[in-house]
VOMI-573645 format. One record per residue (C-alpha): residue in three letters; chain; x, y, z. Coordinates in pm, 1 decimal, padded with zeros to 6 digits. Example, Ala and Ser with C-alpha at 12.3 -4.5 7.8 and 13.67 -1.06 7.14 Angstrom:
2
ATOM code unit     east    north       up
ATOM  ALA    A  01230.0 -00450.0  00780.0
ATOM  SER    A  01367.0 -00106.0  00714.0
This chain:
421
ATOM code unit     east    north       up
ATOM  MET    A -03222.2  01471.9 -00354.5
ATOM  THR    A -03054.6  01245.8 -00108.0
ATOM  GLU    A -02784.8  01421.2  00096.4
ATOM  VAL    A -02480.8  01221.2  00205.3
ATOM  VAL    A -02183.8  01331.0  00412.5
ATOM  ILE    A -01859.8  01149.9  00390.9
ATOM  ALA    A -01602.3  01175.7  00672.2
ATOM  GLY    A -01244.8  01116.6  00540.3
ATOM  GLY    A -01075.5  01194.2  00203.1
ATOM  GLY    A -00861.0  00882.9  00170.5
ATOM  LEU    A -00900.2  00640.2 -00119.2
ATOM  ALA    A -01219.7  00480.1  00017.6
ATOM  GLY    A -01395.3  00814.3  00086.3
ATOM  LEU    A -01311.4  00953.7 -00254.5
ATOM  VAL    A -01431.4  00650.1 -00439.5
ATOM  ALA    A -01749.0  00652.7 -00234.0
ATOM  ALA    A -01797.3  01020.1 -00305.6
ATOM  ARG    A -01767.2  00981.7 -00676.3
ATOM  ARG    A -01989.9  00678.9 -00697.9
ATOM  LEU    A -02270.9  00835.8 -00491.3
ATOM  ALA    A -02254.3  01158.6 -00680.4
ATOM  GLU    A -02290.0  00961.6 -01004.6
ATOM  ARG    A -02595.7  00802.1 -00849.1
ATOM  GLY    A -02751.9  01144.9 -00804.5
ATOM  ALA    A -02687.5  01211.6 -00444.8
ATOM  ASP    A -02577.4  01544.9 -00298.1
ATOM  VAL    A -02245.4  01450.0 -00160.0
ATOM  THR    A -02022.8  01651.5  00068.2
ATOM  LEU    A -01691.3  01504.7  00178.9
ATOM  PHE    A -01495.4  01646.2  00475.8
ATOM  GLU    A -01120.0  01577.1  00509.0
ATOM  ARG    A -00942.2  01687.5  00820.4
ATOM  ARG    A -00601.7  01749.6  00649.2
ATOM  ASP    A -00538.4  02017.2  00400.6
ATOM  GLU    A -00496.5  01756.6  00135.4
ATOM  VAL    A -00666.5  01438.1  00038.5
ATOM  GLY    A -00513.1  01094.8  00032.4
ATOM  GLY    A -00521.2  00955.9  00384.1
ATOM  ARG    A -00224.7  00713.5  00398.1
ATOM  VAL    A -00143.6  00766.5  00028.6
ATOM  ARG    A  00023.3  01104.4  00002.3
ATOM  SER    A  00332.7  01267.3 -00147.3
ATOM  ARG    A  00527.0  01587.6 -00082.9
ATOM  GLU    A  00775.0  01791.2 -00285.3
ATOM  VAL    A  01101.1  01893.0 -00101.5
ATOM  ASP    A  01376.7  02077.8 -00288.4
ATOM  GLY    A  01291.9  01910.7 -00615.2
ATOM  TYR    A  01250.8  01560.3 -00463.3
ATOM  THR    A  00929.4  01370.5 -00462.0
ATOM  LEU    A  00872.3  01188.7 -00128.6
ATOM  ASP    A  00583.8  00947.0 -00083.2
ATOM  ARG    A  00456.8  00886.1  00261.1
ATOM  GLY    A  00664.5  00579.7  00317.3
ATOM  PHE    A  00748.2  00331.9  00047.2
ATOM  GLN    A  00434.6  00269.2 -00151.9
ATOM  VAL    A  00369.2  00121.9 -00489.7
ATOM  LEU    A  00062.4  00061.9 -00716.2
ATOM  PHE    A -00028.4 -00291.4 -00841.2
ATOM  THR    A -00181.2 -00214.8 -01175.3
ATOM  ALA    A -00360.0 -00540.2 -01194.7
ATOM  TYR    A -00577.4 -00459.1 -00891.8
ATOM  PRO    A -00945.0 -00469.8 -01019.9
ATOM  ALA    A -01046.4 -00164.6 -00823.7
ATOM  VAL    A -00744.3  00028.7 -00960.4
ATOM  ARG    A -00835.4 -00059.4 -01322.5
ATOM  ARG    A -01202.1  00037.5 -01243.3
ATOM  GLU    A -01144.5  00366.0 -01061.4
ATOM  LEU    A -00835.8  00518.0 -01208.8
ATOM  ASP    A -00709.4  00642.6 -01546.0
ATOM  LEU    A -00372.3  00468.2 -01544.6
ATOM  ASP    A -00252.3  00644.2 -01857.9
ATOM  ALA    A -00317.3  00982.6 -01710.2
ATOM  LEU    A -00109.1  00887.1 -01405.1
ATOM  ASP    A  00198.7  00846.3 -01633.5
ATOM  LEU    A  00328.1  00548.4 -01443.3
ATOM  ARG    A  00686.2  00444.8 -01397.0
ATOM  SER    A  00740.1  00063.4 -01337.0
ATOM  PHE    A  00973.1 -00137.9 -01127.1
ATOM  SER    A  01126.3 -00443.9 -01286.5
ATOM  ALA    A  00984.2 -00776.5 -01188.6
ATOM  GLY    A  01169.8 -00964.2 -00906.3
ATOM  ALA    A  01443.7 -00832.5 -00681.5
ATOM  THR    A  01809.4 -00826.3 -00597.8
ATOM  ILE    A  01880.5 -01040.0 -00289.6
ATOM  ALA    A  02160.7 -00907.2 -00079.8
ATOM  ARG    A  02357.4 -00999.3  00229.6
ATOM  PRO    A  02719.3 -00926.8  00333.1
ATOM  ASP    A  02957.8 -00970.7  00033.0
ATOM  HIS    A  02675.3 -01121.4 -00177.5
ATOM  ARG    A  02414.8 -01018.5 -00429.2
ATOM  SER    A  02197.6 -01213.1 -00665.9
ATOM  THR    A  01904.0 -01158.6 -00897.2
ATOM  LEU    A  01566.1 -01332.1 -00878.6
ATOM  ALA    A  01292.1 -01246.0 -01124.2
ATOM  ASP    A  00992.9 -01396.2 -01299.2
ATOM  PRO    A  01135.2 -01507.4 -01636.0
ATOM  LEU    A  00798.9 -01449.9 -01800.1
ATOM  SER    A  00780.9 -01089.9 -01689.3
ATOM  ASP    A  01153.6 -01010.8 -01717.2
ATOM  PRO    A  01310.7 -01235.1 -01974.2
ATOM  PHE    A  01642.6 -01037.8 -01960.2
ATOM  SER    A  01694.4 -01167.3 -01604.4
ATOM  ALA    A  01605.1 -01526.2 -01684.9
ATOM  VAL    A  01964.5 -01651.6 -01692.1
ATOM  ASP    A  02067.2 -01476.7 -01370.5
ATOM  SER    A  01748.0 -01603.8 -01202.8
ATOM  LEU    A  01812.8 -01957.8 -01321.3
ATOM  LEU    A  02150.6 -01945.0 -01168.4
ATOM  ASN    A  02054.3 -01782.4 -00858.2
ATOM  PRO    A  02211.0 -01973.1 -00552.8
ATOM  ASP    A  01975.2 -01825.9 -00295.2
ATOM  VAL    A  01676.9 -02035.7 -00388.8
ATOM  THR    A  01669.9 -02387.5 -00516.5
ATOM  LEU    A  01581.5 -02506.2 -00863.8
ATOM  ALA    A  01273.9 -02688.6 -00712.9
ATOM  ASP    A  01163.1 -02352.3 -00549.7
ATOM  LYS    A  01186.9 -02185.0 -00892.0
ATOM  LEU    A  00972.4 -02445.1 -01045.4
ATOM  ARG    A  00719.1 -02431.4 -00766.8
ATOM  THR    A  00698.7 -02050.9 -00816.9
ATOM  LEU    A  00618.4 -02092.5 -01181.6
ATOM  ARG    A  00353.9 -02356.9 -01094.3
ATOM  LEU    A  00201.6 -02130.2 -00834.1
ATOM  ARG    A  00192.2 -01839.2 -01093.8
ATOM  TRP    A  00006.4 -02073.1 -01333.7
ATOM  GLU    A -00236.1 -02199.1 -01067.2
ATOM  LEU    A -00329.7 -01860.7 -00929.2
ATOM  GLY    A -00345.3 -01680.3 -01255.3
ATOM  SER    A -00615.1 -01417.2 -01321.9
ATOM  GLY    A -00872.4 -01613.6 -01106.2
ATOM  ALA    A -00726.1 -01489.2 -00781.0
ATOM  ALA    A -00979.1 -01198.9 -00775.0
ATOM  ASP    A -01260.0 -01444.1 -00754.1
ATOM  ARG    A -01118.3 -01688.6 -00506.1
ATOM  ARG    A -00936.4 -01459.5 -00272.1
ATOM  PHE    A -00934.6 -01553.0  00094.3
ATOM  ARG    A -01144.0 -01857.4  00035.0
ATOM  GLY    A -00883.0 -02112.2  00135.2
ATOM  ARG    A -00791.4 -02247.3  00477.2
ATOM  ASP    A -00701.4 -02004.5  00753.0
ATOM  GLU    A -00326.1 -02033.5  00770.7
ATOM  SER    A -00019.1 -01801.6  00768.6
ATOM  ILE    A  00193.8 -01723.2  00463.9
ATOM  ARG    A  00472.8 -01922.3  00626.2
ATOM  SER    A  00255.9 -02222.2  00674.4
ATOM  TYR    A  00111.5 -02193.1  00327.1
ATOM  LEU    A  00456.5 -02182.9  00161.4
ATOM  ALA    A  00580.2 -02471.5  00371.1
ATOM  ARG    A  00272.9 -02683.6  00278.3
ATOM  ARG    A  00335.3 -02600.6 -00086.8
ATOM  GLY    A  00688.7 -02743.5 -00048.6
ATOM  PHE    A  00896.8 -02425.9 -00060.4
ATOM  SER    A  01223.9 -02467.7  00113.1
ATOM  GLU    A  01346.9 -02271.6  00419.4
ATOM  LYS    A  01610.2 -02124.6  00201.5
ATOM  PHE    A  01341.1 -01970.2 -00023.5
ATOM  ILE    A  01144.9 -01849.2  00264.6
ATOM  GLN    A  01433.3 -01684.2  00447.9
ATOM  ASN    A  01618.8 -01539.7  00147.7
ATOM  PHE    A  01327.0 -01421.5 -00062.6
ATOM  ALA    A  00973.1 -01457.8  00086.5
ATOM  ALA    A  01051.3 -01303.1  00432.5
ATOM  PRO    A  01202.0 -00978.2  00301.0
ATOM  PHE    A  00980.7 -00946.1 -00003.7
ATOM  TYR    A  00655.1 -01012.9  00168.5
ATOM  GLY    A  00793.5 -00851.7  00472.0
ATOM  GLY    A  00783.3 -00535.2  00266.8
ATOM  ILE    A  00427.8 -00596.3  00137.9
ATOM  THR    A  00268.0 -00701.3  00472.3
ATOM  LEU    A  00518.7 -00533.2  00710.2
ATOM  ASP    A  00550.2 -00874.6  00868.7
ATOM  ARG    A  00873.8 -01044.6  00801.3
ATOM  SER    A  00768.2 -01343.9  01024.7
ATOM  LEU    A  00509.7 -01423.1  00753.3
ATOM  SER    A  00237.9 -01465.6  01012.5
ATOM  THR    A -00009.6 -01269.6  00792.0
ATOM  ASP    A -00305.9 -01453.9  00641.8
ATOM  ALA    A -00208.0 -01653.4  00333.8
ATOM  GLY    A -00496.6 -01504.3  00137.5
ATOM  VAL    A -00294.8 -01181.8  00118.5
ATOM  PHE    A -00004.1 -01372.8 -00032.7
ATOM  GLU    A -00220.2 -01544.3 -00290.0
ATOM  TYR    A -00399.6 -01231.4 -00399.1
ATOM  THR    A -00095.2 -01015.2 -00422.4
ATOM  PHE    A  00113.6 -01287.3 -00587.2
ATOM  ALA    A -00146.2 -01311.9 -00863.4
ATOM  MET    A -00154.2 -00933.8 -00900.1
ATOM  LEU    A  00215.9 -00909.6 -00925.4
ATOM  ALA    A  00212.0 -01173.9 -01203.1
ATOM  ALA    A -00075.6 -01015.8 -01392.5
ATOM  GLY    A  00030.4 -00652.9 -01394.8
ATOM  LYS    A  00308.4 -00404.7 -01309.9
ATOM  THR    A  00435.8 -00258.1 -00985.8
ATOM  ALA    A  00456.3  00108.9 -01039.6
ATOM  VAL    A  00448.1  00468.1 -00916.0
ATOM  PRO    A  00304.5  00775.4 -01082.7
ATOM  ALA    A  00571.4  01009.0 -01232.4
ATOM  THR    A  00463.4  01281.6 -00984.6
ATOM  GLY    A  00432.8  01050.8 -00684.2
ATOM  MET    A  00170.0  00838.0 -00526.9
ATOM  GLY    A -00019.1  01140.8 -00421.9
ATOM  ALA    A -00133.1  01174.6 -00786.8
ATOM  ILE    A -00371.6  00881.7 -00716.1
ATOM  PRO    A -00598.8  01049.1 -00452.9
ATOM  ALA    A -00561.5  01373.9 -00655.9
ATOM  GLN    A -00708.6  01205.5 -00955.9
ATOM  LEU    A -00992.1  01040.3 -00746.1
ATOM  ALA    A -01082.2  01380.6 -00592.7
ATOM  GLN    A -01093.7  01545.5 -00931.1
ATOM  ARG    A -01321.1  01274.0 -01060.2
ATOM  ALA    A -01551.0  01304.4 -00756.4
ATOM  ARG    A -01578.3  01675.3 -00810.1
ATOM  GLU    A -01647.4  01618.5 -01172.8
ATOM  ALA    A -01932.1  01388.7 -01076.3
ATOM  GLY    A -02078.0  01671.0 -00857.9
ATOM  ALA    A -01941.6  01597.9 -00508.3
ATOM  THR    A -01806.6  01867.9 -00288.0
ATOM  VAL    A -01464.6  01793.3 -00142.1
ATOM  GLU    A -01378.2  02011.2  00149.4
ATOM  THR    A -01028.7  01989.6  00308.5
ATOM  GLY    A -00913.0  02122.1  00640.3
ATOM  THR    A -01240.0  02025.2  00807.3
ATOM  ARG    A -01247.2  01757.5  01077.7
ATOM  VAL    A -01568.9  01558.3  01152.3
ATOM  GLU    A -01591.1  01555.7  01529.4
ATOM  GLY    A -01910.9  01365.5  01580.8
ATOM  ILE    A -02189.2  01171.8  01406.7
ATOM  GLU    A -02534.1  01093.6  01533.1
ATOM  GLY    A -02736.3  00873.4  01314.2
ATOM  GLU    A -03091.4  00736.9  01310.4
ATOM  THR    A -03263.9  00558.5  01020.6
ATOM  GLY    A -03306.7  00813.3  00749.6
ATOM  GLU    A -03155.8  01109.8  00947.3
ATOM  VAL    A -02787.5  01187.0  01036.8
ATOM  THR    A -02639.7  01483.5  01213.3
ATOM  VAL    A -02265.7  01546.8  01146.8
ATOM  GLU    A -02066.4  01774.5  01378.0
ATOM  THR    A -01754.5  01960.9  01244.3
ATOM  ALA    A -01550.6  02219.9  01417.9
ATOM  GLY    A -01746.4  02503.6  01245.9
ATOM  GLU    A -02097.4  02376.5  01177.8
ATOM  THR    A -02366.3  02108.9  01221.0
ATOM  VAL    A -02470.2  01935.9  00901.0
ATOM  ALA    A -02795.9  01742.6  00857.6
ATOM  ALA    A -02800.0  01456.3  00594.9
ATOM  ASP    A -02990.5  01155.2  00496.6
ATOM  ALA    A -02681.7  00930.0  00547.3
ATOM  ALA    A -02316.6  00943.2  00642.4
ATOM  VAL    A -02025.6  00738.2  00535.1
ATOM  VAL    A -01731.1  00714.6  00783.8
ATOM  ALA    A -01407.0  00669.5  00582.3
ATOM  THR    A -01153.3  00787.4  00832.8
ATOM  ASP    A -00857.6  00612.0  00977.5
ATOM  PRO    A -00950.7  00306.5  01186.4
ATOM  LYS    A -00910.2  00463.0  01528.5
ATOM  SER    A -01123.1  00760.4  01431.2
ATOM  ALA    A -01381.0  00530.6  01263.3
ATOM  ARG    A -01420.9  00333.4  01585.1
ATOM  GLU    A -01459.1  00647.6  01788.8
ATOM  LEU    A -01711.0  00808.6  01552.5
ATOM  THR    A -01929.0  00491.8  01511.6
ATOM  GLY    A -01878.1  00292.8  01823.2
ATOM  VAL    A -01812.0 -00023.0  01609.3
ATOM  GLU    A -01566.0 -00219.6  01821.3
ATOM  SER    A -01470.0 -00459.9  01538.8
ATOM  VAL    A -01292.8 -00190.4  01345.1
ATOM  PRO    A -00928.6 -00318.3  01370.2
ATOM  THR    A -00686.1 -00089.5  01539.3
ATOM  ASP    A -00388.6 -00319.2  01603.1
ATOM  ALA    A -00130.5 -00161.1  01384.5
ATOM  ARG    A  00181.1 -00254.5  01185.7
ATOM  ALA    A  00430.3  00028.5  01172.6
ATOM  CYS    A  00737.2  00103.7  00957.8
ATOM  VAL    A  01005.3  00370.2  00908.8
ATOM  THR    A  01104.7  00480.5  00564.3
ATOM  GLN    A  01417.0  00682.8  00517.0
ATOM  TYR    A  01512.1  00878.1  00197.6
ATOM  PHE    A  01873.2  00912.6  00086.2
ATOM  THR    A  02031.8  01124.6 -00183.8
ATOM  THR    A  02360.9  01124.7 -00359.0
ATOM  ARG    A  02514.6  01241.5 -00687.4
ATOM  HIS    A  02400.8  01048.6 -00992.4
ATOM  HIS    A  02727.1  00889.0 -01081.3
ATOM  ARG    A  02714.3  00534.7 -00962.4
ATOM  SER    A  02471.8  00248.1 -01028.6
ATOM  LEU    A  02380.6  00002.2 -00757.2
ATOM  ASP    A  02368.8 -00266.9 -01017.1
ATOM  THR    A  02003.6 -00348.1 -00942.5
ATOM  GLY    A  01835.9 -00159.8 -01235.3
ATOM  LYS    A  01476.5 -00098.9 -01142.2
ATOM  LYS    A  01454.4 -00385.8 -00894.5
ATOM  ILE    A  01422.6 -00342.5 -00522.5
ATOM  ILE    A  01699.3 -00471.3 -00300.0
ATOM  LEU    A  01598.9 -00731.0 -00034.5
ATOM  ASN    A  01794.5 -00768.0  00281.7
ATOM  ALA    A  01830.8 -01142.2  00329.9
ATOM  ALA    A  02013.7 -01095.9  00656.0
ATOM  GLY    A  01771.9 -00881.1  00863.6
ATOM  ASP    A  01509.0 -00601.7  00861.9
ATOM  ARG    A  01735.3 -00301.4  00932.4
ATOM  PRO    A  01655.7 -00211.7  00658.9
ATOM  ASN    A  01415.0 -00470.6  00508.7
ATOM  GLN    A  01453.1 -00338.9  00160.6
ATOM  VAL    A  01604.3 -00048.0 -00036.0
ATOM  ALA    A  01425.4  00096.9 -00341.8
ATOM  PRO    A  01608.7  00275.9 -00631.4
ATOM  LEU    A  01332.1  00528.9 -00668.8
ATOM  SER    A  01492.5  00769.8 -00913.9
ATOM  SER    A  01609.2  00487.1 -01129.6
ATOM  VAL    A  01244.3  00385.4 -01160.0
ATOM  ALA    A  01100.3  00730.8 -01175.1
ATOM  PRO    A  01370.1  00987.6 -01269.1
ATOM  GLU    A  01113.4  01265.3 -01194.9
ATOM  TYR    A  01153.5  01182.2 -00828.0
ATOM  ALA    A  01491.2  01354.6 -00802.0
ATOM  PRO    A  01648.7  01670.8 -00954.5
ATOM  ASP    A  01883.4  01617.1 -01256.4
ATOM  GLY    A  02216.0  01482.3 -01151.6
ATOM  ARG    A  02088.5  01337.3 -00821.0
ATOM  THR    A  01976.9  00991.0 -00710.6
ATOM  LEU    A  01701.1  00916.5 -00456.4
ATOM  LEU    A  01679.8  00587.2 -00264.9
ATOM  SER    A  01442.4  00476.3  00005.0
ATOM  ALA    A  01516.7  00229.7  00282.5
ATOM  THR    A  01239.4  00078.2  00490.5
ATOM  HIS    A  01265.7 -00065.5  00840.7
ATOM  LEU    A  00982.9 -00274.5  00977.6
ATOM  GLY    A  00812.2 -00192.2  01307.2
ATOM  ASP    A  00881.8  00114.4  01516.0
ATOM  PRO    A  01254.8  00098.9  01610.0
ATOM  ASP    A  01373.2  00288.0  01920.8
ATOM  ALA    A  01682.5  00393.4  01731.7
ATOM  SER    A  01716.1  00761.4  01616.6
ATOM  ASP    A  01688.9  00867.1  01263.9
ATOM  ASP    A  02067.2  00907.4  01237.3
ATOM  GLU    A  02123.3  00567.1  01392.6
ATOM  LEU    A  01889.0  00398.8  01154.0
ATOM  ALA    A  02061.3  00582.1  00854.6
ATOM  THR    A  02396.0  00446.7  00980.0
ATOM  GLU    A  02249.7  00098.3  00968.7
ATOM  VAL    A  02139.8  00158.5  00607.3
ATOM  LYS    A  02489.4  00283.1  00496.3
ATOM  ASP    A  02658.2 -00004.6  00688.0
ATOM  ALA    A  02429.5 -00256.1  00506.8
ATOM  LEU    A  02501.5 -00103.7  00167.2
ATOM  VAL    A  02873.9 -00113.4  00229.8
ATOM  THR    A  02856.5 -00487.3  00307.8
ATOM  TRP    A  02632.9 -00550.8  00000.0
ATOM  TYR    A  02851.5 -00338.4 -00232.4
ATOM  PRO    A  03208.5 -00374.2 -00099.1
ATOM  GLU    A  03326.0 -00242.5 -00444.7
ATOM  HIS    A  03150.3  00097.4 -00377.2
ATOM  ARG    A  03190.5  00382.5 -00132.5
ATOM  PHE    A  02893.8  00556.9  00019.8
ATOM  ASP    A  03058.0  00856.1  00179.5
ATOM  GLU    A  02830.2  01100.8 -00022.6
ATOM  LEU    A  02511.9  00918.6  00065.2
ATOM  GLU    A  02307.6  01170.2  00267.8
ATOM  LEU    A  01996.0  01111.8  00472.0
ATOM  PHE    A  01736.0  01345.2  00335.2
ATOM  ALA    A  01416.1  01270.9  00525.9
ATOM  THR    A  01258.2  01002.5  00756.1
ATOM  ASP    A  00890.7  00901.5  00778.7
ATOM  ARG    A  00788.6  00721.5  01088.5
ATOM  ILE    A  00452.6  00570.5  01022.7
ATOM  GLU    A  00284.9  00433.1  01330.9
ATOM  PHE    A -00022.3  00296.3  01142.8
ATOM  ALA    A  00082.4  00170.1  00801.5
ATOM  GLN    A -00142.2 -00135.2  00797.2
ATOM  PHE    A -00379.9 -00309.4  01034.2
ATOM  ASP    A -00277.0 -00651.1  01161.2
ATOM  GLN    A -00399.4 -00941.3  00939.6
ATOM  PRO    A -00353.0 -01278.4  01109.3
ATOM  PRO    A -00505.6 -01596.3  00963.7
ATOM  GLY    A -00881.8 -01565.7  00945.5
ATOM  PHE    A -00882.3 -01188.0  01013.2
ATOM  ARG    A -01157.3 -01121.5  00767.5
ATOM  ASP    A -01410.3 -01307.8  00974.0
ATOM  SER    A -01386.1 -01033.9  01237.8
ATOM  LEU    A -01391.9 -00728.0  01017.3
ATOM  PRO    A -01698.2 -00504.9  01033.9
ATOM  ALA    A -01968.1 -00493.1  00772.1
ATOM  VAL    A -02022.6 -00173.5  00575.1
ATOM  ASP    A -02359.2 -00126.5  00753.0
ATOM  ALA    A -02230.4 -00219.8  01103.7
ATOM  PRO    A -02297.6  00126.1  01252.0
ATOM  GLU    A -02646.9  00197.6  01378.5
ATOM  GLY    A -02892.2  00404.7  01176.9
ATOM  SER    A -02800.4  00555.1  00842.0
ATOM  VAL    A -02424.8  00551.8  00904.8
ATOM  TYR    A -02188.6  00330.8  00692.5
ATOM  LEU    A -01823.6  00234.4  00685.8
ATOM  ALA    A -01580.6  00267.6  00403.5
ATOM  GLY    A -01217.3  00177.6  00453.6
ATOM  ASP    A -00972.9 -00107.9  00388.9
ATOM  TYR    A -01058.5 -00234.6  00741.6
ATOM  THR    A -01385.3 -00365.8  00588.8
ATOM  GLN    A -01193.6 -00564.4  00327.4
ATOM  TRP    A -00813.9 -00607.2  00371.4
ATOM  SER    A -00517.1 -00366.3  00414.3
ATOM  SER    A -00432.4 -00250.0  00065.1
ATOM  ILE    A -00506.6  00002.1 -00209.1
ATOM  GLN    A -00730.2 -00254.1 -00352.9
ATOM  GLY    A -00919.7 -00303.9 -00021.1
ATOM  ALA    A -00957.7  00069.3  00022.7
ATOM  MET    A -01094.7  00143.0 -00317.9
ATOM  GLU    A -01311.8 -00171.8 -00320.7
ATOM  SER    A -01462.1 -00066.2  00017.9
ATOM  GLY    A -01550.6  00275.1 -00108.2
ATOM  GLY    A -01738.3  00116.2 -00398.6
ATOM  VAL    A -01921.3 -00132.6 -00174.7
ATOM  ALA    A -02013.4  00146.0  00069.7
ATOM  ALA    A -02157.6  00365.9 -00212.0
ATOM  GLU    A -02366.6  00079.2 -00346.5
ATOM  THR    A -02501.1 -00006.1 -00010.6
ATOM  VAL    A -02595.7  00360.9  00063.3
ATOM  ALA    A -02749.0  00392.7 -00283.9
ATOM  SER    A -02950.0  00076.9 -00230.6
ATOM  ASP    A -03075.3  00185.2  00102.2
ATOM  ARG    A -03124.4  00560.4  00059.3
ATOM  VAL    A -03074.7  00707.7 -00285.6
């Protein structure tokens, strides 16, 4: 039986473990933390569910549909579209095909032009379900350049695209590769944006369970410190033992992957963000339903998400949980950022008071995504880039997303199986 060691228990590593175990390999996965998930994790604090930063699941992602039991995750969905906010102003913008109840408000929305709304519907029709087959095959250009070329107005770009896709790509300047826009736009139109009732950590938990059921060993609390690989033989060093195997899959974070494999093309230029969680008594609605609130005036915060309105399980009875995400790595303290959030809410909702809004927790995430400028995929490493019988699995072999991570795990498993199993 072929023995395979996997370093890293994020989404990519867990998918690879399950796929290889199903192929008959003897798989051992080592995860340095006490829990699996990598960048996709949740924690429970005093009855609140806090994901590691604001994260959502696009249910239309092909890898998500292939690797997960969505019914078992008990998903809670956001409403399509968003509330656009700036001082003394709020408006609703939604896809009328996905959210017909918001059709009139969206049609009358003054923050984007009628021509922009028609262009959006045309783009929805053009991309359709074929985006999975044609992703990243267009010209190398930024999202901003792409939208301008398609005729979208500066009003649309500033009021909607910059904060909305700033939240997805952590890049409000829209300098990210337009392929990311096309792919995620199609996925948003084709499926739902959701979170599991028990938090995003339910996703890796399910993947780990499936890997174990397939026969893989998933060992947490064990860091892989070194890998030496020749063709057909690999030695893996952990803190407590040396493991010999026929192949190894490195599915760690990008910095660790580069250190373990010596592959310099693993991207380590990071985009950061800060997500803060706020609580208050459940007695007042923000008049946004299950839509996120986009800050059309700036990125402090870039968006506010009504988490407990979408997933009531995220907060104790009688309490409300909101998250606010700031882009980058601000020098301001947690309290200073919280004050900016409260000040923004006061200007967006002058009819409300926010005296009872309390800062509950802050997540500063230094590496939330790797940088994805136009043409970035040309420089990403191949799965078999390391020397010998060592392979890579991580979104940094595809693109920075849950889809990219899960897809990479499957590709790595198939490559190892083809070569070794």
